[in-house]
N, C-alpha and C positions, 0 to 999 in steps of 0.2 A: 609478575601478576598479570600484566597486560597480555603477555604471550599465552599464558594459561587460559585466560578468558576468551581470547580470539580462537584458540584451538577448540575450546568447548563449544563456541558458537558454530564453528564449522561442523563439529560432530553432530550438533542438534539438527542442522540442515540435512546432513546425510541420513540421519535416522528418520527424518521426516519423509524421506523418499523410499522407505523400506517396504512399501506395500504395492509396488508396481505390478506384481504378478497376480493380484486378487481379481475376482470376477466383478468388474465394474458394472456390467449390465444389470446385475441384481441389486445394485445400490440405488437407494432412493434419497434424493437430496433436494427437496423443494426450497428454493431460495431465488433471489433476484438474478444472481449471476449464473444460476443453473438453467435458466430459461432456454429452451431449444431455439437456436438461431442457425443460419446457414453454415456449411462446412468451413468456409473461409469468409471472414467478415472484415470490414474496415469501419472505423468510427472516429469520432472526435470527442474530446473532453475539454470543457471550459470550467475553470475553477478560480474562485476568489476566496482568499483567507485574510481575516483580520485578527490580530492577536494583541493583547494588552498585558503588560506586566502588572499583576495585582499586588504582589509583595516581592520580597527579594528573590525568592526561589519559586514563586507561583506565577503561572501565566495562563490567562484565559484565551480561548480561541473560538472563532466562528468560521466555519467552512461551508461554502455554497458551491455545488458542482452540478453541471448538466452533462448528460451523455447522449450523443447522437450516434446511432448504430445503423445496421442494415444498409451498408454501403453509403453512409452519410444521408440517409433518407428519413429516418425516424427518430424523433426525440424520445428516447427510451425512459429517461428518468431525470428528475431534478431532486437533488439531495441536500438537506440542511443538517449540519452537524456541529453542535456546540460541544466544547470539551475543555478540560483543564489539565495542565502539565506541571509536574513538580520536578525541579532539578535537585537531585540529592547530593551529587558531587559534580566535579568537572567531567566525570566519565559516565555517571549513571543518572537516569531519569525515568519517571513513570508517567503515563498519560491515561486518562479515562475520558471517553466520549460517547455520545448518543447520536445516532443518525436516523432521521426520518426521511423516507424516500417516497416521492410522488411518482408512481409508475404508470406507464402508458397502456400496458397490456394485461395488467392483473391488479389485484388489490394493493393499496399502498402498504408499505412495510416499515419496520423499524429495526435498528440494530444497535446494540451496546457493545463496547469493547474496552479491554484493558491491555495496555502495552507496556513492556519494559524495554528500555534502551541502554545500550552500552556504546560509548563513543571513544574511539582511540584517536588521539591527536598528539603531536609533539611539536614544540617550538622549532621553527626552522625547517620543518618537513612539510612539503606542499600536499601530502596525502592525508586524508581523513577517512577513517573506517567507522561505519556505524552498523551495529547489529541490533535488530528489533525482533522481539518475540511477542506475539499478540494473540490473545484469545478473544473471539467475538461471538455473540449470540444473535442469530437471526431466527429462522425456523429451526436451525440446527447449530450446534457449536462448531466453530472453526478455529484451528490452531495454525497460525501463519508465522513463518520465520523468514526474515529478509536480511541480506547483507548488502551494504551500499558503500561504494567507493567514490569519494569526491576529491577533486583536484583543484587546488588554488593556484592556477597558472598565472593569472593576473589578478589584481586587486578586485576588479569588478566582474570578471568572467570565471565561472566555476563549473566545468563539465563534471558529469557524474555518470555512474552506471550501477545497476542493482540486479540482484537475482533473488526471487522469492518463491517459496513453495507453500501450498495450501493443503491442509489435512482436515478432513471432516471427522471430528472426534466422536460424534454420536453414533457413527456407523462403522466401527472398527478402526478408526484412525487412518483410513486409506488416503493415499495421495490423490488430490482432486484437480489441482491446477498448478502449472509452472509459469511464472511471469518474469520476463526479462524487460529491463527498461534502461534507457539512456537519454541524456539530455544535457542542457546547459542552462545555468542560472546566471542572470545578469543583474548585478547589484546597481540599480539606477541611482538610488539615493540611500541615505542611512536607514530610512524606514520603509523603502519600497524595493521590491525585486520582482523580476518576471522570469519564468522558466518555460522553455520550450522542450518538449519531450516526445520520444517515440517509445511505444510499448508493444511487445509481442507476447501474447498469451497462448500457451499450448495446453489444451484441455485433455487431461488424461482420462477423466471420466466422460468419455465421448458419447455415452448413451444419452446424457442429459444436456450436453453443451456442444458448441461448435468445436471442430478440431483445432481451429486457429482463429485468433482475432488480433488485428493490428490496429493500434490506436495512436492518433496524434493528439497531443494535449498542449494547451496554453494555460498557464497558471500565474495569477497575479497575487502577490502577498504584501500586506501592509502591517507594520507593527508600530506600536506606540506605548 
């Protein structure tokens, strides 16, 4: 069953990239991350997350994030995102969240999303595989698929890498963005962890976005 689901997850990501040959210049996708920025950009992300177990399988979350772009010069957005996550089994979970973004260069925006998670893990194996399929609504619908590999090398240090594709479903489902990410999570205490990450975004829809954006992020998480 696990092998079938992992194979299906890989197929979904491949299908998500099926529209590379479309005419992206004619596509119109007004949203925060479609805002025109330089061809190659650098930025920072600072994020804090607080989560609380509400019931045995329910968890509430509050995420606050700030993004600095334009070669580390401009505070582009501050985002506030409350959400709730339901653990269905040891391998499956669903999450719903709402994000309100305070933007520096256009009207403030909001986004709602629904995500389904599949997590593969096995006792005695240091590798953990997570597949996430997520639908979100901003000005347009987006369908995002991500696969993430995490390694439990030591009890407190957990490096990871991920690959994600974005499809804009309201305009033919074309591929819009490819995101690579790698980082390391440090479990400081039972209820605190900090993550340092590097992200590379390649923009396929080059008419409305930069060709490439590289981001360094620092994330602090607290759960109780």
